[in-house]
FIGU-368724 format. One line per 2 residues: number of its first residue (from 1); for each residue x, y, z of N, C-alpha, C, O. Coordinates in Angstrom, 1 decimal, decimal comma. Last residue first. Layout:
% residues N
NUM = X Y Z X Y Z X Y Z X Y Z; ...
END
This chain:
% residues 118
118 = -16,1 46,5 62,1 -17,1 47,2 62,3 -17,0 48,1 63,8 -17,9 48,8 64,1; -14,3 45,7 59,1 -14,1 46,0 60,6 -15,4 47,0 61,0 -15,6 48,0 60,4
116 = -15,7 43,5 56,6 -15,2 45,0 57,0 -15,4 45,0 58,6 -16,4 44,6 59,2; -14,0 40,5 56,0 -15,3 41,3 56,4 -14,8 42,6 56,9 -13,7 42,8 57,5
114 = -11,8 40,3 53,3 -12,0 40,4 54,7 -13,2 41,0 55,0 -13,5 42,1 54,4; -11,1 38,2 50,4 -11,8 39,4 51,1 -11,9 39,1 52,5 -12,0 37,9 52,9
112 = -7,8 37,5 49,1 -9,0 37,1 50,0 -9,7 38,5 50,4 -9,2 39,5 50,7; -7,1 38,5 45,9 -6,7 38,5 47,3 -8,0 38,1 48,0 -9,1 38,4 47,6
110 = -7,7 36,3 43,1 -8,0 37,6 43,7 -7,5 37,6 45,2 -7,6 36,5 45,8; -5,2 34,5 41,4 -6,3 34,5 42,3 -6,6 35,7 42,8 -5,5 36,3 43,0
108 = -4,4 35,2 38,1 -4,0 35,1 39,5 -5,2 35,1 40,3 -6,2 35,6 39,9; -5,0 33,1 35,5 -5,2 34,4 35,9 -4,9 34,0 37,6 -5,0 32,9 38,1
106 = -2,8 31,3 33,3 -3,7 31,3 34,6 -3,8 32,6 35,1 -2,8 33,2 35,1; -2,5 31,9 30,1 -2,1 32,0 31,2 -3,0 32,0 32,3 -4,0 32,7 32,3
104 = -4,0 29,7 27,7 -3,9 31,1 28,2 -3,3 31,1 29,5 -3,5 30,1 30,2; -2,1 27,3 26,0 -3,3 27,6 27,0 -2,9 29,1 27,5 -1,8 29,6 27,7
102 = -1,5 26,9 22,5 -1,0 27,3 23,9 -2,3 27,7 24,9 -3,2 28,3 24,6; -1,7 24,0 20,5 -2,3 25,3 20,9 -1,9 25,7 22,2 -2,0 24,8 23,1
100 = 1,2 22,9 18,9 0,0 22,6 19,9 -0,4 23,9 20,3 0,4 24,9 20,4; 3,4 23,3 17,5 2,2 23,5 16,7 1,0 23,3 17,7 -0,1 23,5 17,3
98 = 5,6 22,4 18,9 5,5 24,0 18,7 4,0 24,4 17,9 3,6 25,5 17,8; 5,4 19,7 19,0 5,3 20,5 20,3 5,1 21,9 20,1 4,4 22,6 20,9
96 = 3,3 18,8 16,2 4,7 18,9 16,9 4,5 19,9 18,2 3,6 20,7 18,3; 0,4 16,5 16,2 0,9 18,1 16,1 2,3 18,0 16,8 2,5 17,2 17,7
94 = 0,7 13,6 14,5 0,3 14,4 15,6 0,9 15,8 15,6 1,9 16,0 15,0; -0,3 12,0 11,9 0,6 13,1 12,0 0,3 13,9 13,1 -0,4 14,9 12,9
92 = -1,9 9,9 12,1 -0,5 9,6 11,5 0,4 10,9 11,7 1,6 10,8 11,6; -4,1 11,0 13,5 -3,3 10,0 14,1 -2,0 9,6 13,5 -1,1 9,1 14,2
90 = -4,9 12,9 11,7 -4,4 13,3 12,9 -3,7 12,3 13,7 -2,8 12,6 14,4; -5,5 11,4 9,4 -4,4 12,2 9,5 -3,8 12,6 10,8 -2,6 12,7 11,0
88 = -7,7 10,2 10,3 -6,7 9,4 9,9 -5,2 10,0 10,0 -4,2 9,5 10,4; -9,2 12,5 10,6 -9,1 11,6 11,8 -7,9 10,8 11,6 -7,1 10,7 12,6
86 = -9,7 13,3 8,0 -9,0 14,3 9,0 -8,6 13,4 10,4 -7,7 13,9 11,1; -11,0 11,0 6,8 -9,6 11,5 6,6 -8,9 12,3 7,4 -7,6 12,2 7,6
84 = -13,4 11,1 8,4 -12,5 9,9 8,5 -11,2 10,1 8,1 -10,2 9,6 8,6; -14,4 13,6 7,5 -14,1 13,4 8,9 -13,2 12,2 9,1 -12,4 12,3 10,0
82 = -14,6 13,4 4,8 -13,7 14,5 5,5 -13,3 14,0 6,8 -12,1 14,0 7,2; -16,5 11,2 4,8 -15,3 11,0 4,2 -14,4 12,0 4,6 -13,3 11,6 4,9
80 = -18,8 12,0 6,0 -17,9 11,1 6,7 -16,5 11,0 6,1 -15,5 10,8 6,7; -18,7 15,5 4,5 -19,1 14,5 5,4 -18,4 13,4 6,0 -17,3 13,7 6,5
78 = -16,3 15,6 1,6 -17,6 16,1 2,5 -18,0 15,1 3,2 -17,7 14,0 2,9; -13,4 16,8 0,1 -14,3 15,8 0,7 -15,2 16,6 1,4 -15,1 17,8 1,7
76 = -11,5 18,2 -1,5 -12,9 18,4 -1,7 -13,8 17,4 -1,1 -14,9 17,1 -1,6; -8,8 18,1 -1,4 -9,5 17,0 -2,0 -10,9 17,1 -2,0 -11,6 16,2 -2,6
74 = -8,1 20,6 -0,6 -7,8 20,3 -2,0 -8,6 19,1 -2,4 -9,1 19,1 -3,5; -8,2 20,0 2,3 -9,3 20,9 1,6 -9,1 20,8 0,0 -10,2 20,8 -0,7
72 = -5,8 18,5 2,4 -7,2 17,8 2,8 -8,2 18,7 2,2 -9,1 18,1 1,5; -3,8 20,4 2,1 -4,0 19,2 1,1 -5,4 18,4 1,2 -5,9 17,8 0,3
70 = -4,5 22,2 4,0 -4,4 22,5 2,8 -4,6 21,3 1,9 -5,5 21,3 1,0; -3,6 20,4 6,4 -5,1 21,1 6,2 -5,5 21,6 4,6 -6,6 21,5 4,1
68 = -1,0 19,9 5,7 -2,0 18,8 5,7 -3,4 19,4 5,6 -4,3 18,9 4,9; 0,0 22,5 6,2 0,2 21,8 4,8 -0,8 20,7 4,6 -1,5 20,5 3,5
66 = -0,7 23,0 8,7 -1,3 23,7 7,9 -1,2 23,2 6,5 -2,1 23,4 5,7; 1,1 21,1 10,0 -0,3 21,0 10,1 -1,3 21,8 9,0 -2,4 21,4 8,6
64 = 3,9 20,6 7,8 3,2 21,3 8,9 1,6 21,0 8,9 1,0 20,6 7,9; 6,2 18,2 7,3 5,0 18,7 6,9 4,4 19,4 8,1 4,3 18,9 9,2
62 = 8,7 17,0 7,9 8,7 18,4 7,4 7,3 19,0 6,9 7,2 20,0 6,2; 8,2 14,5 8,8 8,6 15,4 9,9 8,5 16,9 9,4 8,3 17,8 10,1
60 = 7,5 13,0 6,4 6,4 13,7 7,1 6,9 14,7 8,4 6,1 15,6 8,8; 9,2 13,4 3,4 9,3 13,3 4,9 8,2 13,9 5,7 7,9 15,1 5,7
58 = 8,7 14,4 0,9 9,2 13,0 1,0 9,4 12,5 2,6 9,6 11,4 2,9; 7,2 16,2 -1,3 7,2 15,9 0,1 7,8 14,6 0,3 7,2 13,6 -0,2
56 = 6,3 16,5 -4,2 7,8 16,7 -3,7 8,0 16,3 -2,3 9,2 15,9 -2,1; 3,8 16,4 -4,9 4,3 17,7 -4,8 6,0 17,8 -4,2 6,7 18,8 -4,0
54 = 3,3 13,6 -4,4 3,4 14,1 -5,8 3,8 15,6 -5,9 4,1 16,0 -7,1; 3,2 13,6 -1,5 4,6 13,0 -2,4 4,4 13,4 -3,7 5,4 13,6 -4,4
52 = 0,9 14,6 -1,2 2,0 15,5 -0,7 3,1 14,9 -1,4 3,9 15,6 -1,9; -0,9 12,8 -2,5 -0,9 14,2 -3,0 0,5 14,9 -2,7 1,1 15,5 -3,5
50 = -0,4 10,7 -0,6 0,1 10,4 -2,1 0,0 11,9 -2,6 1,0 12,2 -3,3; -1,6 11,7 1,6 -0,3 11,5 1,7 0,5 11,4 0,1 1,6 11,8 -0,3
48 = -4,4 11,6 0,7 -3,8 12,9 1,0 -2,2 12,8 0,9 -1,6 13,6 0,2; -4,6 8,7 0,2 -4,8 9,7 -0,7 -4,2 11,0 -0,5 -3,6 11,6 -1,4
46 = -3,9 7,7 2,9 -3,2 7,4 1,8 -3,3 8,3 0,6 -2,3 8,6 0,0; -6,1 8,0 4,7 -4,9 8,9 4,7 -4,1 8,8 3,7 -3,4 9,8 3,4
44 = -7,9 6,0 4,4 -8,3 7,2 4,1 -7,2 8,1 4,0 -7,3 9,1 3,2; -6,6 3,4 4,4 -7,5 3,8 3,2 -7,7 5,4 3,2 -7,6 6,0 2,1
42 = -5,7 3,9 7,2 -4,8 3,9 6,0 -5,6 4,2 4,8 -5,3 5,3 4,2; -7,8 3,7 8,6 -7,1 4,8 8,9 -6,3 5,0 7,6 -6,3 6,1 6,9
40 = -8,5 1,0 8,0 -9,6 2,1 7,7 -8,8 3,5 7,7 -9,1 4,3 6,8; -6,6 -0,4 8,9 -6,6 -0,4 7,5 -7,6 0,8 7,1 -7,4 1,5 6,1
38 = -7,1 0,2 11,7 -5,7 0,6 10,9 -6,0 0,3 9,6 -5,3 1,1 8,9; -9,7 -1,2 12,0 -9,4 0,3 12,2 -8,3 0,9 11,5 -8,4 1,9 10,9
36 = -8,7 -3,8 11,5 -9,7 -3,1 10,7 -9,7 -1,6 10,8 -9,6 -0,8 9,8; -6,9 -4,4 13,6 -6,5 -4,4 12,3 -7,4 -3,8 11,3 -6,9 -3,3 10,3
34 = -7,4 -2,2 16,4 -7,7 -3,4 15,6 -7,1 -3,3 14,4 -6,8 -2,2 14,0; -4,7 -0,9 18,3 -5,8 -0,8 17,5 -6,1 -2,0 16,9 -5,3 -2,9 16,9
32 = -3,7 -0,2 21,9 -3,6 -1,0 20,4 -5,0 -1,0 19,6 -6,1 -1,1 20,1; -3,1 3,1 22,8 -3,7 1,7 23,0 -3,7 0,9 21,8 -3,7 1,5 20,7
30 = -0,2 4,7 23,5 -1,3 4,4 22,6 -1,7 3,2 22,9 -0,9 2,3 23,2; 2,1 7,5 24,6 1,3 6,2 24,8 0,3 6,0 23,8 -0,2 7,0 23,3
28 = 4,9 8,6 23,4 3,5 8,9 23,5 2,8 7,7 23,5 3,0 6,9 22,5; 6,0 6,9 26,5 5,5 8,2 25,8 5,9 8,1 24,4 7,0 7,7 24,0
26 = 5,1 3,3 26,5 5,8 4,4 26,7 5,4 5,9 26,0 4,6 6,0 25,1; 3,5 1,4 25,4 3,3 1,7 26,7 4,3 2,9 27,4 4,1 3,3 28,5
24 = 1,5 1,0 22,5 2,7 1,6 23,1 2,6 2,0 24,6 1,7 2,7 25,0; -0,1 -0,9 20,0 -0,2 0,0 21,0 1,4 0,3 21,5 2,4 -0,2 20,9
22 = -0,1 -2,2 17,5 0,2 -3,0 18,8 0,1 -2,1 20,0 0,2 -2,7 21,1; -1,1 -0,2 15,7 -1,6 -1,6 15,8 -1,3 -2,3 17,1 -2,2 -2,9 17,7
20 = 0,5 1,8 16,2 -1,0 2,0 16,6 -1,5 0,5 16,6 -2,3 0,1 17,5; 3,2 0,8 15,4 2,9 1,3 16,7 1,5 1,3 17,1 1,1 0,9 18,2
18 = 2,5 0,0 12,6 3,0 -0,9 13,6 2,6 -0,5 15,1 2,0 -1,2 15,8; 1,9 2,7 11,6 0,9 1,7 11,5 1,0 0,6 12,5 0,0 0,2 13,2
16 = 4,2 4,2 12,2 3,1 4,5 12,6 1,9 3,2 12,7 1,3 3,0 13,6; 5,9 2,4 10,7 6,3 2,6 11,8 4,9 3,3 12,6 4,6 2,8 13,7
14 = 5,0 3,1 8,0 5,0 1,7 8,4 5,2 1,8 10,1 4,4 1,1 10,7; 5,4 5,9 7,8 4,0 5,4 7,8 3,9 4,0 8,4 2,9 3,7 9,1
12 = 8,2 5,9 7,8 7,4 6,5 8,8 5,9 6,0 9,0 5,3 5,9 10,0; 8,5 4,6 5,4 8,9 4,1 6,6 8,2 4,6 7,8 7,8 3,9 8,7
10 = 7,3 6,3 3,5 6,8 4,9 3,6 7,1 4,3 4,8 6,3 3,7 5,4; 9,0 8,6 3,6 7,4 8,7 4,2 6,9 7,4 4,3 6,1 7,2 5,3
8 = 11,4 7,6 2,8 11,2 8,1 4,3 9,8 8,1 4,7 9,4 7,8 5,8; 10,5 6,7 0,1 11,0 5,9 1,0 10,8 6,5 2,6 10,2 5,8 3,5
6 = 7,5 8,1 -1,1 8,9 8,0 -1,0 9,3 7,3 0,2 8,6 7,2 1,2; 4,8 5,6 -2,0 5,2 6,8 -1,3 6,7 6,9 -1,4 7,2 5,9 -1,8
4 = 4,1 3,3 -3,4 4,0 4,5 -4,2 4,7 5,8 -3,5 5,0 6,8 -4,1; 3,9 1,4 -1,2 4,9 1,4 -2,1 5,2 2,7 -3,0 6,3 3,0 -3,4
2 = 2,1 1,1 0,6 2,7 2,4 0,6 3,9 2,4 -0,3 4,8 3,2 -0,2; 0,9 -1,2 0,1 0,0 0,0 0,1 0,9 1,3 0,0 0,5 2,4 -0,5
END
């Protein structure tokens, strides 16, 4: 299935497939998935990954989330096809540490209120 992809991308996808299929107990942790689930994810992710390979991308580590969204939008998918493809791409390409949304800083707690001295 991944023979049409460039070698680095094919290796990365094979590693992702094996890791998700068998699970992982060390970070990043992952529960084992069924072979049917993994085939489903691969079926939906491969067309977008093939589009990336066609424009010269050979390594998934150099693909940003914005590039993936752009390629996904270019496929003009709707409904379940869009949802399944986006889900498969999220599992195959988790966000890099720098791409994760930042939490707003915690607001400091207001000083305790004391009852007015009478």
